[in-house]
N, C-alpha and C positions, 0 to 999 in steps of 0.2 A: 580184485577189480576195484574194491572200494579204496584201496591204497592209492589209486591214481586220481582220486577225487578228494576235495575238502568238503566235508558236510557241515553246513551252517544251519542251526536251528534258531528261528526268530520267534520268541514268545511275546504274545500281546496281552490283552486283558483276559479276565477269566472267561468271558463269553466268546472271545474271538478265537479263531483257530490258530494252531501253531504252524508256522511256515517253515518249509524245509528247502534249503538251497544247496545245490551241488555244483562246485566249481572244479574244473579239471586242473590238475597241478601245473601243467604247461601253460595254461591260460593265466593262472594265478602268477606264475613266474614272469610271464610276458608283461602283465599289468604292473607287477612290482618293479620290473626293470624300467618300464616306460615312466612309471611314477618317479623312480629315482633319477632317470635321465631328465625329466621335466623339472624336477626339483633342483638338480645340478645346473641345468640350463638357466633356470630362473635366478638361481643364486649368482651365476656368472654375469648375467645381464644386469642384475641389481647392483653388483659390485662395480661393473663397468659404468653403469649409470651414475653411481656415486662418484667415481673417478672423474667422469666427464663434467658433472656438476661442480666438483671441486676445482677442476681446471678452468671451467667457465667463470667461476667466482674469482679465482686467482687472476685470470686474464682481465676481467672487469676491474678488479682492484688495481692492476698494473696500468690499465688505460687511464683510470682516474688519477693515479699518481703521476703518470706521464703528462696528463693535462694540467694537473696542479703545478708540476715542475715547469711546464711550458709557460704557464701564466706567471710564475715567479720569475722566470728568466726574462720575460717581457717587462715585468715590473721593475726588476733590477736594472735592465737595460735603460728604461726610461729614467730611473733614479740617477744612473751614471750620466745620462745626458743633462739632467738638471744640475748635477754637481759640476759638470763641465762649464755650464753657463754661469753658475754662481762663482766658480773659480775665475772665469774670464772677467766677470764684473769686479771681483776682488782685485784682480791684476790691474784693471783699468783704474780702479779707485786708488790703489797703491801708487800708480804712475802719476795720477792727478795730484795726490797729496805731495808727492816729491816735486812736481812742477811748482805748485803753490809755495812750498817751503824752500824752493831753490835747493833741493837735495837730490837732483837727478844723478843717477850713476853714470860715470864716464863710459861712453861707448855702448850704452844700453839701447837696444832696439826692440821693438815689439814684434814678436814672431807672427807670421801670417799663417793662419790655419789652412790646411789643404794644399800647401805649396808643393808642387811636384806630384800630386796624387789626391785621391779622395780623402775627405775628413773622416775621423772615426765614426761620427754620427751617420754619415752617408753609408759607410760599410755596414753598420748595424742595421740600418733601414733595409739595405739590400738583403742581408741575411734573414731578417724577419719575414721578408716576402716569401722565402722558400721554407723548406723543412729542415734546414741545417742548424739544429740546436747546438750541435757540437761545435760548429764553426762560430756561432754566436757566443757561446760560453768562452771559447778561446779568445775571441776578440774582446769580450768583457774583462777577461783576466789581464790582457794587455793594457786595456784602458785603465783598469784599477791600478796597475803598477805605475802607469804614467801619471795618473792623478795623485798617487801617493808621493811620487817624486816631486811633482809640481807643488803639492801641499806643503811638503817639507821646505822647498825653496821659498814659497810664499811666507811660511811661518818665520823663516830666518830673516827674510826681507822686512816683514812687519816688526819683528823684534828689534832689528837694527833701526828701523824708522821710529819706533817708540822712543829709543834712547836719544836719537837725534832731535825728535820733536820736544822732548823734555828741555833740551837746551835752547829751543827756538819758540818756547811757549809764548813769550811776550811778542815776538814778531808775528806769530800766527793770529794772535788776538787782534792785531792791527792790519791783517791781510784780508781784503774783501773776498768772501767765499760763499755768500748766499745771494739769492736774487733780491734786488732792491724793491721789486714789485712783481707780482705774478701777472701773467698776461700772454699775449701772442707776439712772437718776434716777427715784426713786419719788415725789418731791414737789418741784415747782419753786418758785422765788421768786415771791411774790405772795400774794394773799388765798386762803385755803382754809378748809375746815371742820376744826377741831381734833378729832383722833381721840379725845381724852379728855373734852373738854367739850361737843362737838357745836356749838360756836359758830364763827362766821366770824371768823377772825383773820388778821392779816398774818403770813405766813411769811417771816422775814427772812433766810433762806438757802436752801440746796437740800439735799435728802437723797439721798445716793448709797449704794445698797444693795450690800453685798458680804458675804462670810462673815467670821465673827469671826476676828481675827488678821491680816487683810489689812493690809499696810503703808500708812501714811499718810505722805506726804512734804510738805516745805515747798514751796509753789508759787513762792516768791521768797525772797531773802535778807532777814534781819531778826533781831530779838532777841526771845526768848521773854519776854513781859511778865507772863504769869500761867499757872498750872496749878492744878488743884484737882478737887474732886468735890462735887457737890451733888445734891439730890433731883430737880430738873428736868432738868439738863444731863448728869448723870452725871459721868464723868471728862472733863475738858476741857483744852484748850490754847489760849492766845491768843498770837499773834505780832504784834509791832509792826514794820512794814516801813519806817517813816519816811514823810515826805511826807504825813502824815495818814492813811495806809492801815494797817488792821489786819485780820487774819483770825482766825477762831475755829473750833474743831473740837470737837464735842460727842459724847457717848455712846461714848467710847473704852473699850476693854478694858484697854489699857496706855498709859501716858505714858512716852516714851523720852527726854524732855528735861527740863530744870529751868529755873525762872525765872532770867532774866539770861543764859541761854546764847545765844551767837550761832549762827545756822544759815544755811546757804546753800541756794539752790534745789536741790531733789531730795534734800536730807538727810532721813533717817528721823526722824520726830518722835513717832509714835504707832502704835497698831494699832486697827483697826475693832472696835467692840464693841456691846453692847446694854444699856448702863448708863443710869440715870436714867429719865425718862419716854420710853420707846421701845417701839414695837410690834414691832420685829425688828432684827436686826443691820444697822446702817447708819452712815454718817458724816453729821452735820449740819454743813455748811460755810457760813460767812458771810464776806462781804467788806464792810468799812465804810470809808468815806472821810469823814474829819472827824466820825466818830461816826454818820454816816448810812448805813443798810444799802443796798447796791447789789447788783443782780442779778449773781451770780458768773459767769454765762454770758458776760457782756460781757468777761470777762478770760480766757476759755479759748481758747488758740491751738492746742493739740495735740488 
């Protein structure tokens, strides 16, 4: 009978009584099995919890990486757009230099962006609005290849231009290429209504408004060919730059040079005024090539 039970004696202090516990073998086995099952179940859930935590950590890391990559994609997309604008400015500058130096390529035309479809920047903006990072990356790859091709072309053009400019250094020094005075353009080159007669006439220069006394500088090296004062032009200066190029400055308040004087680019030649037929303080500035008036804006680099 005792073999069916486990006898457990619990001894206390000297004064306390000894306790005697009897546990049936079947009960002990059931408790042992339950304990083993609970231990196994706890181990399983603990391992599963560890796996879930690990996957949650990995998922959070992947989300952070995806967000970082998305931000980088947006950043590089913006940088590509900036490079496009800079390359476009460089292309315009290249063309302007060629016009000034009379080095335009035969048959060269300026391409129009977006002709026949949306521009690359429009496509990127549309892709940014959605979640199509893959499409945006593909578009960026296409843009980079195109920019690389254009950069190589522009590098070749500028290298060619540098060689040509070395041969035309003297001519460029005598070609007007900076503003004679800073201010507001109140009347551009071309046909306009004459403010005194009301008739449509050709305006052979451009009017730059500024306060009386503002300094007027020479836009290129040359020799002062004429100075004077008349009813229509007021006080004026004419500079001959050579190579058939002359510039004229009207409505001056003071002339600071004399006929026959040699001037260099940026030398002070006069001051803005309101003399002659003038509606307000301004400089009337003309550029002529072989006696033919040319739009001065074609020669403005600064």
